[in-house]
C-alpha positions in Angstrom: 0.0 0.0 0.0 3.0 2.3 0.5 3.3 2.4 -3.3 -0.3 3.5 -3.7 -0.2 7.0 -5.3 -3.3 8.0 -3.4 -1.8 7.2 0.0 1.4 9.0 -1.1 -0.5 12.3 -1.4 -0.4 12.5 2.4 3.4 12.7 2.1 3.0 16.1 0.5 0.4 17.5 2.9 -2.7 16.8 0.8 -5.7 14.8 1.9 -7.6 12.8 -0.7 -11.3 12.7 -0.1 -14.1 10.8 -1.8 -16.6 12.9 -3.7 -19.5 10.5 -3.2 -21.5 8.7 -0.5 -24.2 6.0 -0.7 -25.7 3.5 1.7 -24.4 0.7 -0.4 -20.8 1.9 0.1 -21.4 1.9 3.8 -23.1 -1.5 4.1 -20.8 -3.4 1.7 -17.6 -2.1 3.3 -16.6 -0.3 0.1 -16.0 2.9 1.9 -14.1 1.2 4.7 -11.9 -0.3 2.0 -11.2 3.1 0.4 -10.2 4.5 3.8 -7.9 1.5 4.6 -6.3 0.8 1.3 -6.3 4.2 -0.5 -5.8 6.6 2.4 -9.1 8.3 1.7 -9.4 10.8 4.6 -12.9 12.3 4.1 -16.2 12.2 2.2 -18.2 14.9 0.6 -21.9 14.8 -0.3 -24.3 17.2 -2.0 -27.9 17.0 -3.3 -26.8 15.7 -6.7 -24.8 12.9 -5.0 -27.8 11.9 -2.9 -30.1 12.0 -5.8 -27.8 9.6 -7.7 -27.3 7.4 -4.6 -31.0 7.1 -3.8 -32.6 6.9 -7.2 -30.0 4.7 -8.9 -30.2 1.8 -6.4 -32.7 -0.1 -4.4 -30.7 0.3 -1.2 -33.2 2.8 0.2 -36.5 1.4 -1.0 -37.4 -0.4 2.2 -36.5 2.6 4.3 -38.5 4.9 2.1 -41.5 2.7 2.1 -41.4 2.4 5.9 -41.0 6.1 6.5 -43.8 6.9 4.0 -46.1 4.5 5.8 -45.3 6.3 9.0 -46.7 9.5 7.5 -43.3 11.2 7.0 -43.2 13.9 4.3 -40.9 13.7 1.3 -38.7 16.4 2.9 -38.6 14.5 6.2 -37.7 11.3 4.4 -34.9 13.0 2.5 -33.5 14.4 5.7 -33.7 11.2 7.7 -32.0 9.2 4.9 -29.2 11.7 4.4 -28.6 12.3 8.1 -28.4 8.5 8.7 -25.8 8.1 5.9 -23.7 11.0 7.0 -23.8 10.0 10.6 -22.8 6.4 9.7 -19.9 7.7 7.6 -18.8 10.0 10.4 -18.8 7.1 12.8 -16.8 5.0 10.4 -14.2 7.8 10.2 -14.2 8.7 13.8 -11.1 6.7 14.7 -9.2 8.6 11.9 -10.5 11.9 13.2 -9.4 11.1 16.8 -6.0 9.8 15.8 -5.2 12.8 13.6 -6.5 15.2 16.3 -9.2 16.5 14.0 -7.2 16.8 10.8 -8.8 13.9 8.9 -12.0 11.9 9.0 -14.7 14.4 8.0 -18.0 14.0 6.1 -19.9 16.9 4.6 -23.7 17.5 4.5 -25.1 20.4 2.5 -28.0 22.7 3.5 -31.0 22.8 1.3 -29.7 24.3 -2.0 -32.7 26.5 -2.3 -31.3 28.5 0.6 -28.3 29.7 -1.3 -29.6 33.3 -1.3 -31.1 33.2 2.2 -28.7 34.0 5.0 -31.1 33.4 7.9 -32.6 30.2 6.3 -29.1 28.9 5.8 -28.2 29.6 9.5 -31.3 27.9 10.8 -30.9 24.8 8.7 -27.1 24.6 9.3 -27.7 24.7 13.1 -30.4 22.1 12.9 -28.4 19.7 10.8 -25.4 20.1 13.0 -27.5 19.2 16.0 -29.2 16.3 14.3 -26.0 14.6 13.0 -24.3 15.4 16.3 -20.8 14.4 15.3 -17.7 16.5 15.7 -16.3 15.3 12.4 -19.1 16.8 10.4 -18.9 19.7 7.9 -22.0 21.7 7.1 -21.7 22.9 3.5 -22.7 26.5 2.8 -22.5 28.1 -0.6 -20.1 30.9 -1.3 -22.8 33.3 -2.3 -23.0 36.9 -1.1 -25.7 35.8 1.3 -23.6 32.8 2.3 -20.7 34.9 3.6 -22.3 36.2 6.8 -23.6 32.7 7.5 -20.1 31.3 7.2 -18.7 33.8 9.7 -21.6 33.3 12.1 -21.5 29.5 12.0 -17.8 29.4 12.6 -18.2 31.9 15.5 -20.7 29.3 17.0 -18.2 26.5 16.7 -19.8 24.8 13.7 -17.5 23.3 11.1 -18.1 24.7 7.6 -17.3 23.5 4.2 -17.7 26.4 1.8 -19.0 25.1 -1.5 -19.7 26.6 -5.0 -16.5 28.7 -4.9 -15.2 29.7 -8.3 -13.6 33.2 -8.2 -10.5 34.6 -6.6 -12.1 37.7 -5.1 -14.8 35.6 -3.5 -12.3 33.2 -2.1 -10.6 36.1 -0.4 -13.9 37.0 1.1 -14.6 33.4 2.2 -11.2 33.2 4.0 -11.7 36.5 5.7 -15.2 35.4 6.8 -13.5 32.3 8.4 -10.9 34.4 10.2 -13.6 36.9 11.3 -15.7 34.1 12.7 -12.8 32.7 14.7 -11.9 36.1 16.0 -15.5 36.6 17.2 -15.4 33.3 18.9 -12.1 34.0 20.6 -13.4 37.5 21.7 -16.4 35.8 23.3 -14.2 33.5 25.3 -14.9 30.4 23.2 -12.3 27.9 22.2 -11.0 28.0 18.6 -8.8 24.9 18.6 -11.6 22.4 17.7 -13.1 24.2 14.7 -12.4 23.1 11.2 -13.2 24.6 7.8 -12.4 24.0 4.2 -13.0 26.3 1.1 -14.1 24.1 -1.8 -12.7 25.7 -5.0 -14.5 24.2 -8.0 -12.2 23.6 -11.0 -13.3 21.6 -14.1 -16.5 23.6 -14.5 -14.3 26.7 -15.1 -12.7 25.1 -18.1 -16.0 23.6 -19.3 -17.4 27.1 -19.6 -14.4 28.9 -20.9 -13.0 26.3 -23.4 -15.9 26.6 -25.9 -15.4 30.3 -26.0 -11.7 29.8 -26.7 -12.5 27.1 -29.3 -14.7 29.6 -31.2 -11.7 32.0 -31.3 -9.4 29.3 -32.5 -11.9 28.3 -35.3 -12.3 32.0 -36.3 -8.6 32.5 -36.7 -7.3 36.0 -36.5 -5.1 37.7 -33.9 -6.7 36.0 -30.9 -6.5 32.4 -32.2 -2.9 31.7 -31.0 -3.6 33.1 -27.6 -6.8 31.1 -27.3 -4.8 27.9 -28.1 -2.4 28.7 -25.2 -5.3 29.3 -22.8 -7.4 26.2 -23.6 -7.6 24.0 -20.5 -5.3 26.2 -18.5 -7.6 28.6 -16.7 -8.9 26.5 -13.8 -5.4 25.3 -12.8 -4.2 28.9 -12.9 -7.0 30.1 -10.7 -6.3 27.3 -8.2 -2.6 28.2 -8.0 -3.4 31.8 -7.4 -5.9 31.0 -4.7 -3.2 29.2 -2.9 -1.2 32.5 -2.9 -4.1 34.2 -1.3 -4.3 31.4 1.2 -0.7 32.0 2.2 -1.2 35.7 2.4 -4.2 35.5 4.8 -3.4 32.4 6.9 0.3 33.2 7.0 -0.2 36.8 8.1 -0.1 38.5 11.5 -3.9 38.6 11.9 -4.3 34.8 11.8 -1.1 34.3 13.8 -2.9 35.6 16.9 -5.6 32.9 16.4 -3.0 30.2 15.6 -1.4 31.0 19.0 -4.8 30.0 20.5 -4.8 26.7 18.7 -6.9 27.7 15.6 -6.4 25.7 12.4 -6.2 27.2 9.0 -9.1 26.9 6.6 -7.7 24.4 4.1 -8.3 24.8 0.4 -10.2 21.9 -1.1 -10.1 21.2 -4.8 -13.6 20.2 -6.0 -15.1 19.3 -9.3 -11.8 17.4 -10.1 -13.2 14.8 -12.4 -12.0 15.5 -16.0 -15.0 16.2 -18.2 -13.1 16.7 -21.5 -11.8 13.4 -22.9 -9.0 15.2 -24.6 -7.5 16.0 -21.2 -5.6 13.6 -18.8 -7.9 11.9 -16.3 -5.7 13.2 -13.5 -5.5 16.8 -14.9 -7.0 18.4 -11.8 -4.9 16.4 -9.3 -1.3 16.3 -10.4 -0.6 20.1 -10.6 -2.4 20.9 -7.4 -0.6 18.9 -4.7 0.7 20.9 -1.8 0.5 21.3 2.0 -2.8 22.0 3.8 -4.9 21.1 0.9 -7.7 18.6 0.1 -8.6 17.0 -3.2 -12.1 15.5 -3.3 -12.2 12.9 -6.0 -15.0 11.1 -7.8 -14.7 7.3 -7.8 -13.5 7.3 -11.5 -10.6 9.7 -10.6 -9.7 7.7 -7.5 -9.4 4.6 -9.7 -7.3 6.5 -12.3 -5.0 8.0 -9.7 -4.5 4.7 -7.9 -3.5 3.2 -11.3 -1.1 5.9 -12.7 -0.9 8.9 -10.3 2.5 10.5 -9.9 2.4 12.6 -6.7 4.8 15.4 -6.1 4.6 18.9 -4.6 3.7 21.1 -7.6 1.1 23.5 -6.3 3.5 26.4 -6.0 5.2 25.8 -9.4 4.4 28.1 -12.3 2.9 31.0 -10.4 4.2 33.5 -13.0 2.6 31.5 -15.7 -0.7 31.4 -13.8 -0.7 35.2 -13.5 0.1 35.4 -17.2 -2.8 33.0 -18.1 -5.4 35.3 -16.4 -3.8 38.4 -17.9 -4.0 36.8 -21.4 -7.6 35.7 -20.8 -8.5 39.3 -20.2 -6.6 40.3 -23.4 -8.8 38.0 -25.5 -11.9 39.6 -24.0 -13.0 37.0 -21.5 -13.9 38.5 -18.1 -13.1 35.8 -15.4 -15.3 37.6 -12.9 -18.3 37.4 -15.2 -17.5 33.7 -15.8 -17.3 32.8 -12.2 -20.5 34.7 -11.4 -22.3 32.7 -14.1 -20.8 29.5 -12.6 -22.2 30.3 -9.2 -25.7 30.7 -10.6 -25.3 27.5 -12.7 -24.0 25.7 -9.7 -27.0 26.6 -7.6 -29.2 25.3 -10.4 -27.2 22.1 -10.7 -28.0 21.3 -7.0 -31.6 22.5 -7.1 -32.6 20.3 -10.0 -31.5 16.9 -8.6 -32.8 17.9 -5.2 -36.2 18.7 -6.6 -36.2 15.5 -8.7 -35.4 13.4 -5.7 -38.1 15.2 -3.6 -40.6 14.6 -6.4 -39.8 10.8 -6.4 -40.1 10.7 -2.6 -43.5 12.5 -2.9 -44.6 9.6 -5.2 -43.5 7.1 -2.6 -45.5 9.0 0.1 -48.6 8.8 -2.1 -48.0 5.1 -3.0 -47.5 3.9 0.6 -50.4 6.0 2.0 -48.8 7.4 5.1 -51.2 9.2 7.5 
């Protein structure tokens, strides 16, 4: 196992996580095997993942029928099922969490995606889910919207672990990191301990290239003065953004302001690379893993990428390589007329929709189950 490239990521300060969760993985021992054999150190979930897990298998059918017969609503059934899975995963990883003193062994549960623009609704649901799961190795996922920022700060000030999701842009990442630090400062000022609080900022990657690459391909096809620059940019923007976000991370969490909190035992908010499955078949299947390995980071990987990296990964510390080239990439992107801030704003809206739709589809299916089984 020491030769397993996934396990070797830990040697460079990066934690590989699984970007999926299902009841079948828990009951068959598949998740336990990934933890033991591959060094997987955490699990993320979201509404799209649960929609796939619940609707693409019969693992939940008996539980759904029973809950519907008890008179539970579709929303109640969804919450019961997801809380049970997340709690079971947290319990499975609790020894890892304890042995690592809270560095590894986390599982994430997202608030209702329809609350992405509702600060107070996000706070209420985050607190409720935190209490229902009742595990210290839980992350509550909160979107990096304008409305999510005050929720992030408030939740951290209350001692609730936060996984900031749907993060695409560098200016917004800075705001997210500052919200984390502000939350810790408020907690410390109120006399609360800061040493047991964890947070990650989930920077989404492949979706950036999925949106920008077609624009670049149009320029390439049209020829002209921008065609050569577009060729150089194709497939390079997401990695450039990630590398520059790590510079911001060093600036904020390596500065004097956070040093005061670190002296009280506070941990940094780690950067987490999300959306790391390669969606373009022209690109390597480990494209969003190899260049982004470095200390205090997490890479949450879909099963297909885990299998690919286990087979032919080549771990090395590369995250801080090519920073000048990363800056040049974003400068060149502006020169060809693509505004990265407009792109990332669009991606946030699309990301909310990508979670709302599977969530609504799953709820509709559960409504049918409620009607079929005739709960009171």
